[in-house]
Backbone and ligand atoms as CSV (ligand in chain L), in Angstrom:
chain,resi,resn,atom,element,x,y,z
A,1,MET,N,N,51.419,12.749,74.243
A,1,MET,CA,C,51.098,13.406,72.967
A,1,MET,C,C,52.013,12.859,71.873
A,2,ASP,N,N,51.426,12.581,70.711
A,2,ASP,CA,C,52.206,12.068,69.597
A,2,ASP,C,C,53.277,13.088,69.188
A,3,ALA,N,N,54.515,12.616,69.042
A,3,ALA,CA,C,55.631,13.527,68.804
A,3,ALA,C,C,55.487,14.289,67.485
A,4,MET,N,N,55.084,13.594,66.415
A,4,MET,CA,C,54.958,14.296,65.131
A,4,MET,C,C,53.820,15.309,65.154
A,5,LYS,N,N,52.743,14.972,65.846
A,5,LYS,CA,C,51.621,15.921,65.956
A,5,LYS,C,C,52.104,17.183,66.675
A,6,LEU,N,N,52.865,16.966,67.760
A,6,LEU,CA,C,53.397,18.111,68.507
A,6,LEU,C,C,54.286,18.976,67.605
A,7,LEU,N,N,55.177,18.314,66.862
A,7,LEU,CA,C,56.119,19.079,66.035
A,7,LEU,C,C,55.414,19.798,64.898
A,8,LEU,N,N,54.392,19.145,64.326
A,8,LEU,CA,C,53.734,19.746,63.161
A,8,LEU,C,C,52.695,20.791,63.553
A,9,GLU,N,N,52.270,20.773,64.815
A,9,GLU,CA,C,51.204,21.699,65.216
A,9,GLU,C,C,51.636,22.663,66.299
A,10,ARG,N,N,52.901,22.616,66.703
A,10,ARG,CA,C,53.378,23.480,67.788
A,10,ARG,C,C,53.040,24.940,67.523
A,11,ALA,N,N,52.610,25.611,68.563
A,11,ALA,CA,C,52.355,27.047,68.466
A,11,ALA,C,C,52.644,27.661,69.822
A,12,SER,N,N,53.100,28.887,69.803
A,12,SER,CA,C,53.381,29.560,71.070
A,12,SER,C,C,52.074,29.892,71.786
A,13,ALA,N,N,52.133,29.859,73.096
A,13,ALA,CA,C,50.981,30.255,73.918
A,13,ALA,C,C,51.168,31.734,74.254
A,14,VAL,N,N,50.361,32.566,73.620
A,14,VAL,CA,C,50.574,34.009,73.786
A,14,VAL,C,C,50.169,34.479,75.186
A,15,LYS,N,N,49.268,33.726,75.830
A,15,LYS,CA,C,48.853,34.100,77.185
A,15,LYS,C,C,48.759,32.817,78.009
A,16,VAL,N,N,49.432,32.810,79.148
A,16,VAL,CA,C,49.364,31.629,80.026
A,16,VAL,C,C,48.936,32.053,81.423
A,17,GLN,N,N,48.475,31.070,82.183
A,17,GLN,CA,C,47.990,31.350,83.530
A,17,GLN,C,C,48.320,30.165,84.450
A,18,GLU,N,N,47.953,30.282,85.719
A,18,GLU,CA,C,48.096,29.160,86.653
A,18,GLU,C,C,47.146,28.045,86.228
A,19,PRO,N,N,47.428,26.789,86.521
A,19,PRO,CA,C,48.633,26.332,87.186
A,19,PRO,C,C,49.807,26.193,86.222
A,20,GLY,N,N,50.996,26.361,86.793
A,20,GLY,CA,C,52.205,26.096,86.035
A,20,GLY,C,C,52.656,24.673,86.283
A,21,PRO,N,N,53.736,24.275,85.639
A,21,PRO,CA,C,54.234,22.911,85.848
A,21,PRO,C,C,54.660,22.688,87.297
A,22,LYS,N,N,54.375,21.482,87.783
A,22,LYS,CA,C,54.831,21.120,89.126
A,22,LYS,C,C,56.349,20.927,89.083
A,23,LYS,N,N,56.971,20.903,90.260
A,23,LYS,CA,C,58.435,20.793,90.351
A,23,LYS,C,C,58.976,19.623,89.509
A,24,GLU,N,N,58.330,18.431,89.640
A,24,GLU,CA,C,58.822,17.257,88.902
A,24,GLU,C,C,58.655,17.476,87.400
A,25,GLU,N,N,57.562,18.133,87.017
A,25,GLU,CA,C,57.343,18.375,85.591
A,25,GLU,C,C,58.391,19.360,85.053
A,26,LEU,N,N,58.651,20.394,85.835
A,26,LEU,CA,C,59.643,21.382,85.396
A,26,LEU,C,C,61.031,20.737,85.306
A,27,ASP,N,N,61.313,19.852,86.249
A,27,ASP,CA,C,62.601,19.139,86.191
A,27,ASP,C,C,62.694,18.299,84.910
A,28,ALA,N,N,61.594,17.646,84.548
A,28,ALA,CA,C,61.593,16.821,83.327
A,28,ALA,C,C,61.763,17.719,82.102
A,29,ILE,N,N,61.096,18.855,82.116
A,29,ILE,CA,C,61.225,19.814,81.006
A,29,ILE,C,C,62.686,20.233,80.867
A,30,LEU,N,N,63.316,20.514,81.999
A,30,LEU,CA,C,64.726,20.951,81.960
A,30,LEU,C,C,65.652,19.808,81.559
A,31,ARG,N,N,65.303,18.588,81.997
A,31,ARG,CA,C,66.142,17.439,81.598
A,31,ARG,C,C,66.125,17.256,80.087
A,32,SER,N,N,64.976,17.603,79.480
A,32,SER,CA,C,64.912,17.473,78.009
A,32,SER,C,C,65.920,18.425,77.354
A,33,ALA,N,N,66.160,19.570,77.999
A,33,ALA,CA,C,67.110,20.538,77.433
A,33,ALA,C,C,68.526,19.992,77.449
A,34,LEU,N,N,68.813,19.123,78.421
A,34,LEU,CA,C,70.160,18.551,78.527
A,34,LEU,C,C,70.450,17.556,77.407
A,35,ARG,N,N,69.402,17.245,76.625
A,35,ARG,CA,C,69.549,16.343,75.480
A,35,ARG,C,C,69.766,17.111,74.181
A,36,ALA,N,N,69.960,18.402,74.270
A,36,ALA,CA,C,70.172,19.200,73.056
A,36,ALA,C,C,71.457,18.762,72.369
A,37,PRO,N,N,71.471,18.755,71.044
A,37,PRO,CA,C,72.727,18.481,70.335
A,37,PRO,C,C,73.800,19.458,70.793
A,38,ASP,N,N,75.014,18.959,70.975
A,38,ASP,CA,C,76.046,19.760,71.649
A,38,ASP,C,C,77.418,19.310,71.142
A,39,HIS,N,N,77.943,20.023,70.143
A,39,HIS,CA,C,79.227,19.643,69.541
A,39,HIS,C,C,80.349,19.841,70.564
A,40,GLY,N,N,81.078,18.764,70.832
A,40,GLY,CA,C,82.211,18.850,71.751
A,40,GLY,C,C,81.825,18.684,73.210
A,41,ARG,N,N,80.545,18.391,73.450
A,41,ARG,CA,C,80.051,18.216,74.830
A,41,ARG,C,C,80.487,19.370,75.733
A,42,LEU,N,N,80.298,20.551,75.226
A,42,LEU,CA,C,80.692,21.732,76.005
A,42,LEU,C,C,79.618,22.138,77.002
A,43,ARG,N,N,78.392,21.611,76.808
A,43,ARG,CA,C,77.250,22.051,77.648
A,43,ARG,C,C,77.210,23.582,77.677
A,44,PRO,N,N,77.100,24.192,76.507
A,44,PRO,CA,C,77.236,25.657,76.476
A,44,PRO,C,C,75.935,26.372,76.828
A,45,TRP,N,N,75.284,25.910,77.915
A,45,TRP,CA,C,74.027,26.522,78.304
A,45,TRP,C,C,73.880,26.499,79.813
A,46,HIS,N,N,72.990,27.348,80.262
A,46,HIS,CA,C,72.630,27.383,81.684
A,46,HIS,C,C,71.172,27.815,81.752
A,47,PHE,N,N,70.480,27.364,82.783
A,47,PHE,CA,C,69.047,27.650,82.882
A,47,PHE,C,C,68.739,28.223,84.272
A,48,ILE,N,N,67.966,29.260,84.290
A,48,ILE,CA,C,67.552,29.851,85.575
A,48,ILE,C,C,66.035,29.750,85.650
A,49,VAL,N,N,65.557,29.135,86.708
A,49,VAL,CA,C,64.122,28.943,86.885
A,49,VAL,C,C,63.595,30.034,87.818
A,50,ILE,N,N,62.550,30.705,87.388
A,50,ILE,CA,C,61.935,31.742,88.223
A,50,ILE,C,C,60.458,31.396,88.395
A,51,THR,N,N,60.090,31.055,89.628
A,51,THR,CA,C,58.696,30.703,89.911
A,51,THR,C,C,58.288,31.361,91.230
A,52,GLY,N,N,57.008,31.266,91.543
A,52,GLY,CA,C,56.494,31.706,92.842
A,52,GLY,C,C,56.827,33.158,93.139
A,53,GLU,N,N,57.218,33.388,94.391
A,53,GLU,CA,C,57.444,34.769,94.826
A,53,GLU,C,C,58.685,35.398,94.199
A,54,ALA,N,N,59.594,34.558,93.714
A,54,ALA,CA,C,60.800,35.105,93.055
A,54,ALA,C,C,60.424,35.918,91.825
A,55,ARG,N,N,59.229,35.647,91.272
A,55,ARG,CA,C,58.811,36.406,90.078
A,55,ARG,C,C,58.648,37.890,90.400
A,56,ALA,N,N,58.149,38.178,91.595
A,56,ALA,CA,C,57.984,39.596,91.966
A,56,ALA,C,C,59.346,40.273,92.046
A,57,ARG,N,N,60.344,39.560,92.578
A,57,ARG,CA,C,61.690,40.132,92.660
A,57,ARG,C,C,62.282,40.277,91.252
A,58,PHE,N,N,61.964,39.326,90.377
A,58,PHE,CA,C,62.422,39.453,88.990
A,58,PHE,C,C,61.747,40.670,88.336
A,59,GLY,N,N,60.467,40.869,88.663
A,59,GLY,CA,C,59.760,42.043,88.148
A,59,GLY,C,C,60.428,43.333,88.598
A,60,ASN,N,N,60.873,43.371,89.854
A,60,ASN,CA,C,61.585,44.559,90.348
A,60,ASN,C,C,62.874,44.777,89.554
A,61,LEU,N,N,63.560,43.671,89.255
A,61,LEU,CA,C,64.800,43.773,88.477
A,61,LEU,C,C,64.509,44.303,87.066
A,62,LEU,N,N,63.428,43.808,86.459
A,62,LEU,CA,C,63.064,44.284,85.117
A,62,LEU,C,C,62.745,45.777,85.151
A,63,ALA,N,N,61.970,46.186,86.168
A,63,ALA,CA,C,61.566,47.595,86.260
A,63,ALA,C,C,62.773,48.490,86.521
A,64,GLU,N,N,63.650,48.049,87.405
A,64,GLU,CA,C,64.835,48.848,87.739
A,64,GLU,C,C,65.754,48.980,86.519
A,65,SER,N,N,65.881,47.903,85.769
A,65,SER,CA,C,66.749,47.983,84.586
A,65,SER,C,C,66.116,48.890,83.538
A,66,LEU,N,N,64.800,48.870,83.422
A,66,LEU,CA,C,64.134,49.789,82.481
A,66,LEU,C,C,64.340,51.234,82.918
A,67,ARG,N,N,64.237,51.480,84.219
A,67,ARG,CA,C,64.394,52.843,84.739
A,67,ARG,C,C,65.778,53.400,84.383
A,68,ILE,N,N,66.771,52.532,84.413
A,68,ILE,CA,C,68.128,52.996,84.092
A,68,ILE,C,C,68.314,53.104,82.569
A,69,ARG,N,N,67.746,52.159,81.831
A,69,ARG,CA,C,67.849,52.222,80.357
A,69,ARG,C,C,67.119,53.423,79.793
A,70,GLU,N,N,65.960,53.688,80.391
A,70,GLU,CA,C,65.114,54.770,79.880
A,70,GLU,C,C,64.718,55.682,81.040
A,71,PRO,N,N,65.576,56.645,81.359
A,71,PRO,CA,C,65.306,57.498,82.517
A,71,PRO,C,C,63.962,58.238,82.419
A,72,ALA,N,N,63.428,58.376,81.202
A,72,ALA,CA,C,62.144,59.076,81.051
A,72,ALA,C,C,60.948,58.145,81.236
A,73,ALA,N,N,61.204,56.892,81.564
A,73,ALA,CA,C,60.092,55.940,81.718
A,73,ALA,C,C,59.132,56.417,82.811
A,74,THR,N,N,57.841,56.388,82.509
A,74,THR,CA,C,56.830,56.849,83.467
A,74,THR,C,C,56.560,55.742,84.502
A,75,PRO,N,N,55.950,56.101,85.633
A,75,PRO,CA,C,55.592,55.067,86.622
A,75,PRO,C,C,54.731,53.961,86.009
A,76,GLU,N,N,53.870,54.342,85.060
A,76,GLU,CA,C,53.014,53.321,84.412
A,76,GLU,C,C,53.875,52.340,83.606
A,77,MET,N,N,54.874,52.896,82.906
A,77,MET,CA,C,55.762,52.017,82.113
A,77,MET,C,C,56.530,51.076,83.039
A,78,LEU,N,N,56.986,51.615,84.163
A,78,LEU,CA,C,57.752,50.781,85.108
A,78,LEU,C,C,56.854,49.689,85.693
A,79,GLU,N,N,55.600,50.048,85.970
A,79,GLU,CA,C,54.667,49.078,86.541
A,79,GLU,C,C,54.371,47.975,85.522
A,80,ARG,N,N,54.208,48.385,84.256
A,80,ARG,CA,C,53.957,47.396,83.193
A,80,ARG,C,C,55.149,46.440,83.078
A,81,GLU,N,N,56.342,47.000,83.172
A,81,GLU,CA,C,57.559,46.173,83.074
A,81,GLU,C,C,57.615,45.188,84.244
A,82,ARG,N,N,57.313,45.722,85.440
A,82,ARG,CA,C,57.344,44.878,86.639
A,82,ARG,C,C,56.357,43.717,86.498
A,83,HIS,N,N,55.203,44.035,85.908
A,83,HIS,CA,C,54.145,43.043,85.786
A,83,HIS,C,C,54.504,41.923,84.796
A,84,LYS,N,N,55.451,42.204,83.893
A,84,LYS,CA,C,55.805,41.181,82.890
A,84,LYS,C,C,56.291,39.891,83.528
A,85,ALA,N,N,56.908,40.010,84.698
A,85,ALA,CA,C,57.429,38.823,85.385
A,85,ALA,C,C,56.301,37.955,85.945
A,86,LEU,N,N,55.111,38.537,86.034
A,86,LEU,CA,C,53.988,37.793,86.620
A,86,LEU,C,C,53.074,37.213,85.547
A,87,ARG,N,N,53.495,37.353,84.283
A,87,ARG,CA,C,52.616,36.904,83.200
A,87,ARG,C,C,52.568,35.395,83.053
A,88,ALA,N,N,53.514,34.689,83.706
A,88,ALA,CA,C,53.532,33.227,83.591
A,88,ALA,C,C,53.857,32.626,84.951
A,89,PRO,N,N,53.297,31.467,85.264
A,89,PRO,CA,C,53.638,30.813,86.535
A,89,PRO,C,C,55.117,30.444,86.619
A,90,ALA,N,N,55.718,30.167,85.465
A,90,ALA,CA,C,57.145,29.793,85.468
A,90,ALA,C,C,57.850,30.465,84.298
A,91,ILE,N,N,59.022,30.977,84.594
A,91,ILE,CA,C,59.880,31.537,83.533
A,91,ILE,C,C,61.213,30.799,83.606
A,92,VAL,N,N,61.653,30.302,82.461
A,92,VAL,CA,C,62.996,29.707,82.402
A,92,VAL,C,C,63.866,30.649,81.566
A,93,VAL,N,N,64.902,31.151,82.189
A,93,VAL,CA,C,65.853,31.997,81.467
A,93,VAL,C,C,66.883,31.049,80.853
A,94,VAL,N,N,66.977,31.080,79.532
A,94,VAL,CA,C,67.942,30.216,78.851
A,94,VAL,C,C,69.155,31.063,78.487
A,95,VAL,N,N,70.295,30.573,78.932
A,95,VAL,CA,C,71.541,31.325,78.795
A,95,VAL,C,C,72.514,30.530,77.935
A,96,ALA,N,N,73.085,31.188,76.933
A,96,ALA,CA,C,74.189,30.562,76.182
A,96,ALA,C,C,75.473,30.915,76.918
A,97,ARG,N,N,76.161,29.875,77.375
A,97,ARG,CA,C,77.421,30.070,78.111
A,97,ARG,C,C,78.552,29.602,77.191
A,98,VAL,N,N,78.892,30.482,76.269
A,98,VAL,CA,C,79.855,30.137,75.214
A,98,VAL,C,C,81.267,30.112,75.781
A,99,LYS,N,N,82.027,29.096,75.366
A,99,LYS,CA,C,83.450,29.039,75.748
A,99,LYS,C,C,84.240,29.694,74.623
A,100,PRO,N,N,84.606,30.971,74.793
A,100,PRO,CA,C,85.284,31.651,73.695
A,100,PRO,C,C,86.648,31.035,73.443
A,101,GLY,N,N,87.037,31.009,72.175
A,101,GLY,CA,C,88.355,30.472,71.836
A,101,GLY,C,C,88.381,28.965,71.739
A,102,ASP,N,N,87.269,28.303,72.060
A,102,ASP,CA,C,87.248,26.839,71.940
A,102,ASP,C,C,87.277,26.466,70.461
A,103,LYS,N,N,87.724,25.240,70.167
A,103,LYS,CA,C,87.767,24.839,68.757
A,103,LYS,C,C,86.347,24.715,68.173
A,104,ILE,N,N,85.371,24.554,69.022
A,104,ILE,CA,C,83.980,24.583,68.541
A,104,ILE,C,C,83.583,26.056,68.383
A,105,PRO,N,N,83.227,26.470,67.165
A,105,PRO,CA,C,82.931,27.897,66.953
A,105,PRO,C,C,81.770,28.390,67.835
A,106,ASP,N,N,81.846,29.676,68.184
A,106,ASP,CA,C,80.815,30.282,69.043
A,106,ASP,C,C,79.406,30.017,68.502
A,107,VAL,N,N,79.279,30.152,67.168
A,107,VAL,CA,C,77.927,30.018,66.600
A,107,VAL,C,C,77.358,28.632,66.885
A,108,GLU,N,N,78.197,27.620,66.887
A,108,GLU,CA,C,77.704,26.265,67.163
A,108,GLU,C,C,77.264,26.133,68.618
A,109,GLN,N,N,77.962,26.833,69.488
A,109,GLN,CA,C,77.584,26.789,70.902
A,109,GLN,C,C,76.259,27.525,71.125
A,110,ILE,N,N,76.099,28.633,70.424
A,110,ILE,CA,C,74.859,29.397,70.594
A,110,ILE,C,C,73.665,28.628,70.036
A,111,VAL,N,N,73.849,27.991,68.880
A,111,VAL,CA,C,72.704,27.237,68.354
A,111,VAL,C,C,72.403,26.020,69.239
A,112,SER,N,N,73.403,25.491,69.916
A,112,SER,CA,C,73.138,24.395,70.862
A,112,SER,C,C,72.233,24.899,71.993
A,113,ALA,N,N,72.525,26.103,72.477
A,113,ALA,CA,C,71.664,26.688,73.515
A,113,ALA,C,C,70.259,26.935,72.956
A,114,GLY,N,N,70.196,27.334,71.673
A,114,GLY,CA,C,68.884,27.528,71.045
A,114,GLY,C,C,68.118,26.217,70.953
A,115,ALA,N,N,68.845,25.153,70.643
A,115,ALA,CA,C,68.194,23.839,70.586
A,115,ALA,C,C,67.687,23.448,71.976
A,116,ALA,N,N,68.482,23.752,73.000
A,116,ALA,CA,C,68.047,23.452,74.373
A,116,ALA,C,C,66.772,24.230,74.693
A,117,ALA,N,N,66.731,25.480,74.251
A,117,ALA,CA,C,65.534,26.292,74.503
A,117,ALA,C,C,64.320,25.680,73.815
A,118,GLU,N,N,64.527,25.209,72.600
A,118,GLU,CA,C,63.386,24.631,71.880
A,118,GLU,C,C,62.957,23.303,72.518
A,119,HIS,N,N,63.902,22.556,73.070
A,119,HIS,CA,C,63.499,21.345,73.794
A,119,HIS,C,C,62.583,21.726,74.962
A,120,ILE,N,N,62.924,22.808,75.640
A,120,ILE,CA,C,62.081,23.265,76.755
A,120,ILE,C,C,60.678,23.614,76.242
A,121,MET,N,N,60.641,24.339,75.132
A,121,MET,CA,C,59.345,24.699,74.539
A,121,MET,C,C,58.517,23.446,74.236
A,122,LEU,N,N,59.166,22.482,73.585
A,122,LEU,CA,C,58.441,21.293,73.146
A,122,LEU,C,C,58.046,20.406,74.328
A,123,ALA,N,N,58.958,20.253,75.287
A,123,ALA,CA,C,58.651,19.408,76.446
A,123,ALA,C,C,57.485,20.007,77.234
A,124,ALA,N,N,57.483,21.324,77.382
A,124,ALA,CA,C,56.377,21.969,78.103
A,124,ALA,C,C,55.063,21.678,77.390
A,125,GLN,N,N,55.098,21.779,76.058
A,125,GLN,CA,C,53.863,21.562,75.308
A,125,GLN,C,C,53.478,20.085,75.286
A,126,ALA,N,N,54.479,19.200,75.351
A,126,ALA,CA,C,54.180,17.760,75.424
A,126,ALA,C,C,53.438,17.433,76.721
A,127,LEU,N,N,53.693,18.229,77.756
A,127,LEU,CA,C,53.008,18.012,79.040
A,127,LEU,C,C,51.719,18.849,79.125
A,128,ALA,N,N,51.287,19.357,77.956
A,128,ALA,CA,C,50.024,20.112,77.835
A,128,ALA,C,C,50.086,21.507,78.445
A,129,TYR,N,N,51.284,22.003,78.672
A,129,TYR,CA,C,51.402,23.409,79.069
A,129,TYR,C,C,51.610,24.257,77.818
A,130,GLY,N,N,51.397,25.543,77.978
A,130,GLY,CA,C,51.712,26.466,76.900
A,130,GLY,C,C,53.062,27.092,77.186
A,131,ALA,N,N,53.769,27.456,76.128
A,131,ALA,CA,C,55.086,28.078,76.314
A,131,ALA,C,C,55.287,29.142,75.253
A,132,MET,N,N,56.017,30.181,75.637
A,132,MET,CA,C,56.375,31.216,74.654
A,132,MET,C,C,57.786,31.714,74.929
A,133,TRP,N,N,58.552,31.807,73.884
A,133,TRP,CA,C,59.956,32.234,73.924
A,133,TRP,C,C,59.968,33.743,73.730
A,134,ARG,N,N,60.456,34.450,74.724
A,134,ARG,CA,C,60.506,35.910,74.644
A,134,ARG,C,C,61.919,36.399,74.923
A,135,THR,N,N,62.214,37.580,74.408
A,135,THR,CA,C,63.493,38.223,74.743
A,135,THR,C,C,63.211,39.690,75.071
A,136,GLY,N,N,63.407,40.585,74.104
A,136,GLY,CA,C,63.231,42.011,74.363
A,136,GLY,C,C,64.482,42.601,75.006
A,137,ALA,N,N,64.422,43.905,75.257
A,137,ALA,CA,C,65.595,44.635,75.765
A,137,ALA,C,C,66.201,44.024,77.035
A,138,PRO,N,N,65.406,43.474,77.958
A,138,PRO,CA,C,66.013,42.926,79.179
A,138,PRO,C,C,67.038,41.827,78.894
A,139,ALA,N,N,66.843,41.108,77.782
A,139,ALA,CA,C,67.775,40.015,77.467
A,139,ALA,C,C,69.168,40.552,77.171
A,140,TYR,N,N,69.223,41.819,76.775
A,140,TYR,CA,C,70.506,42.390,76.350
A,140,TYR,C,C,71.023,43.423,77.348
A,141,ASP,N,N,70.415,43.449,78.520
A,141,ASP,CA,C,70.760,44.454,79.520
A,141,ASP,C,C,71.705,43.835,80.560
A,142,GLU,N,N,72.885,44.429,80.679
A,142,GLU,CA,C,73.892,43.898,81.605
A,142,GLU,C,C,73.380,43.856,83.040
A,143,ARG,N,N,72.511,44.805,83.403
A,143,ARG,CA,C,72.011,44.839,84.791
A,143,ARG,C,C,71.111,43.638,85.068
A,144,VAL,N,N,70.372,43.237,84.050
A,144,VAL,CA,C,69.510,42.060,84.226
A,144,VAL,C,C,70.388,40.824,84.415
A,145,LYS,N,N,71.421,40.729,83.576
A,145,LYS,CA,C,72.348,39.597,83.703
A,145,LYS,C,C,72.963,39.553,85.096
A,146,GLU,N,N,73.412,40.727,85.534
A,146,GLU,CA,C,74.055,40.790,86.851
A,146,GLU,C,C,73.066,40.407,87.955
A,147,GLY,N,N,71.849,40.939,87.840
A,147,GLY,CA,C,70.819,40.644,88.854
A,147,GLY,C,C,70.481,39.163,88.914
A,148,LEU,N,N,70.628,38.484,87.771
A,148,LEU,CA,C,70.336,37.046,87.734
A,148,LEU,C,C,71.555,36.219,88.130
A,149,GLY,N,N,72.638,36.905,88.427
A,149,GLY,CA,C,73.838,36.184,88.861
A,149,GLY,C,C,74.635,35.602,87.711
A,150,LEU,N,N,74.428,36.153,86.511
A,150,LEU,CA,C,75.137,35.614,85.340
A,150,LEU,C,C,76.508,36.245,85.182
A,151,ARG,N,N,77.319,35.592,84.354
A,151,ARG,CA,C,78.669,36.087,84.082
A,151,ARG,C,C,78.613,37.078,82.921
A,152,THR,N,N,79.640,37.891,82.812
A,152,THR,CA,C,79.610,38.934,81.771
A,152,THR,C,C,79.581,38.330,80.367
A,153,ASP,N,N,80.223,37.174,80.186
A,153,ASP,CA,C,80.243,36.563,78.848
A,153,ASP,C,C,78.958,35.796,78.521
A,154,ASP,N,N,78.103,35.594,79.509
A,154,ASP,CA,C,76.858,34.862,79.263
A,154,ASP,C,C,75.953,35.681,78.347
A,155,VAL,N,N,75.160,34.954,77.561
A,155,VAL,CA,C,74.189,35.627,76.688
A,155,VAL,C,C,72.807,35.057,76.998
A,156,ILE,N,N,71.890,35.942,77.354
A,156,ILE,CA,C,70.507,35.484,77.569
A,156,ILE,C,C,69.872,35.313,76.200
A,157,ILE,N,N,69.477,34.080,75.883
A,157,ILE,CA,C,68.860,33.898,74.559
A,157,ILE,C,C,67.345,33.773,74.656
A,158,GLY,N,N,66.804,33.656,75.860
A,158,GLY,CA,C,65.352,33.621,75.947
A,158,GLY,C,C,64.840,33.584,77.360
A,159,PHE,N,N,63.670,34.206,77.524
A,159,PHE,CA,C,62.873,34.048,78.741
A,159,PHE,C,C,61.691,33.196,78.297
A,160,ILE,N,N,61.690,31.928,78.668
A,160,ILE,CA,C,60.606,31.063,78.215
A,160,ILE,C,C,59.505,31.052,79.263
A,161,HIS,N,N,58.356,31.550,78.864
A,161,HIS,CA,C,57.200,31.631,79.765
A,161,HIS,C,C,56.394,30.341,79.640
A,162,ILE,N,N,56.103,29.735,80.775
A,162,ILE,CA,C,55.393,28.448,80.765
A,162,ILE,C,C,54.212,28.502,81.723
A,163,GLY,N,N,53.084,28.003,81.274
A,163,GLY,CA,C,51.903,27.925,82.140
A,163,GLY,C,C,50.780,27.230,81.396
A,164,THR,N,N,49.600,27.315,81.974
A,164,THR,CA,C,48.433,26.739,81.306
A,164,THR,C,C,47.929,27.735,80.269
A,165,PRO,N,N,47.726,27.282,79.034
A,165,PRO,CA,C,47.264,28.233,78.016
A,165,PRO,C,C,45.955,28.895,78.448
A,166,ALA,N,N,45.910,30.222,78.309
A,166,ALA,CA,C,44.712,30.959,78.729
A,166,ALA,C,C,43.792,31.237,77.558
A,167,VAL,N,N,44.334,31.161,76.363
A,167,VAL,CA,C,43.529,31.383,75.155
A,167,VAL,C,C,43.993,30.400,74.090
A,168,VAL,N,N,43.119,30.162,73.132
A,168,VAL,CA,C,43.538,29.347,71.988
A,168,VAL,C,C,44.452,30.231,71.148
A,169,PRO,N,N,45.681,29.761,70.858
A,169,PRO,CA,C,46.595,30.647,70.115
A,169,PRO,C,C,46.047,30.961,68.731
A,170,PRO,N,N,46.279,32.194,68.263
A,170,PRO,CA,C,45.809,32.528,66.912
A,170,PRO,C,C,46.507,31.650,65.879
A,171,GLU,N,N,45.773,31.244,64.872
A,171,GLU,CA,C,46.368,30.402,63.820
A,171,GLU,C,C,47.195,31.310,62.901
A,172,LEU,N,N,48.502,31.261,63.079
A,172,LEU,CA,C,49.380,32.112,62.275
A,172,LEU,C,C,49.613,31.475,60.909
A,173,ALA,N,N,49.776,32.337,59.910
A,173,ALA,CA,C,50.120,31.812,58.584
A,173,ALA,C,C,51.505,31.175,58.680
A,174,ARG,N,N,51.641,29.998,58.196
A,174,ARG,CA,C,52.928,29.293,58.227
A,174,ARG,C,C,53.514,29.278,56.815
A,175,PRO,N,N,54.842,29.318,56.702
A,175,PRO,CA,C,55.431,29.304,55.362
A,175,PRO,C,C,55.143,27.993,54.642
A,176,GLN,N,N,55.183,28.062,53.330
A,176,GLN,CA,C,55.018,26.860,52.520
A,176,GLN,C,C,56.373,26.190,52.372
A,177,LEU,N,N,56.346,24.879,52.281
A,177,LEU,CA,C,57.587,24.119,52.180
A,177,LEU,C,C,58.450,24.613,51.014
A,178,ASP,N,N,57.808,24.843,49.870
A,178,ASP,CA,C,58.593,25.207,48.683
A,178,ASP,C,C,59.250,26.579,48.814
A,179,ASP,N,N,58.745,27.420,49.733
A,179,ASP,CA,C,59.374,28.735,49.937
A,179,ASP,C,C,60.689,28.593,50.703
A,180,CYS,N,N,60.855,27.516,51.416
A,180,CYS,CA,C,61.999,27.372,52.333
A,180,CYS,C,C,62.920,26.220,51.962
A,181,VAL,N,N,62.512,25.427,51.004
A,181,VAL,CA,C,63.276,24.197,50.713
A,181,VAL,C,C,63.649,24.148,49.238
A,182,THR,N,N,64.894,23.842,48.967
A,182,THR,CA,C,65.267,23.474,47.597
A,182,THR,C,C,65.772,22.036,47.642
A,183,ARG,N,N,65.553,21.345,46.596
A,183,ARG,CA,C,66.024,19.955,46.515
A,183,ARG,C,C,67.179,19.920,45.538
A,184,TRP,N,N,68.349,19.988,46.123
A,184,TRP,CA,C,69.575,20.148,45.325
A,184,TRP,C,C,69.846,18.906,44.493
A,185,GLN,N,N,70.095,19.114,43.230
A,185,GLN,CA,C,70.350,17.966,42.339
A,185,GLN,C,C,71.790,17.947,41.840
A,186,GLY,N,N,72.590,18.876,42.305
A,186,GLY,CA,C,73.982,18.886,41.850
A,186,GLY,C,C,74.144,19.747,40.601
L,1,LIG,C1,C,65.064,34.189,70.053
L,1,LIG,C2,C,63.588,34.542,70.005
L,1,LIG,C3,C,63.136,35.649,70.702
L,1,LIG,C4,C,61.793,36.022,70.660
L,1,LIG,N1,N,61.364,37.112,71.381
L,1,LIG,C5,C,60.066,37.455,71.346
L,1,LIG,C6,C,59.585,38.538,72.129
L,1,LIG,O1,O,60.325,39.173,72.883
L,1,LIG,N2,N,58.279,38.881,72.034
L,1,LIG,C7,C,57.429,38.201,71.203
L,1,LIG,O2,O,56.248,38.559,71.133
L,1,LIG,N3,N,57.844,37.132,70.471
L,1,LIG,C8,C,59.133,36.754,70.526
L,1,LIG,N4,N,59.571,35.688,69.797
L,1,LIG,C9,C,58.642,35.005,68.873
L,1,LIG,C10,C,57.658,34.091,69.582
L,1,LIG,O3,O,58.307,33.276,70.533
L,1,LIG,C11,C,56.918,33.187,68.590
L,1,LIG,O4,O,57.799,32.268,67.998
L,1,LIG,C12,C,56.217,33.968,67.499
L,1,LIG,O5,O,55.254,34.795,68.093
L,1,LIG,C13,C,55.527,33.077,66.471
L,1,LIG,O6,O,54.647,32.222,67.094
L,1,LIG,P1,P,54.810,30.642,66.942
L,1,LIG,O7,O,55.927,30.232,67.874
L,1,LIG,O8,O,53.482,30.086,67.304
L,1,LIG,O9,O,55.189,30.363,65.520
L,1,LIG,C14,C,60.890,35.267,69.864
L,1,LIG,C15,C,61.349,34.114,69.208
L,1,LIG,C16,C,62.674,33.757,69.267
L,1,LIG,C17,C,63.144,32.522,68.542
């Protein structure tokens, strides 16, 4: 796929289905993330791949964390939460692993992880898969982090859902260049 076409037409896949990327494809997608700009070569990111039957266990973790966050959650709410893990053939959890106190400011490390996440989004779409960057309360829940084997200082910046697009994404209104750009003349 032409790189500029991909960049100018990229859109999230709101619904994805099987098949997901094959192992080699997912590895290539992840390798693209390792090319993210990274001040100080800190590699301030980590990636967790959840595919196949592990998704059901991830769903249990999501449901259990919801049950503790919201003790009034109904069985239907818990079931819906559990099902979220099955919405995509592959989920990549993108983690910012910031080195606090480093001379590279935290914000630069976090945006590096964000760039890595976007490389994953773009690489998936370059291989004709659909991808969507999601977060929500689970991203900020310590129990989810613990269940995924993450460290306390780690920050989940996205659950990237990847699969075959199931619907044509809605054409969202995009901002106009002049709304976002000034051409500074001094
Ligand atoms: C850090 C981050 C977290 C996001 N979390 C969610 C989310 O939890 N749920 C959601 O519907 N969209 C979420 N989005 C937005 C979508 O990924 C998507 O960008 C948005 O729907 C606009 O669609 P587009 O990517 O085609 O422009 C998030 C985006 C970012 C950058």
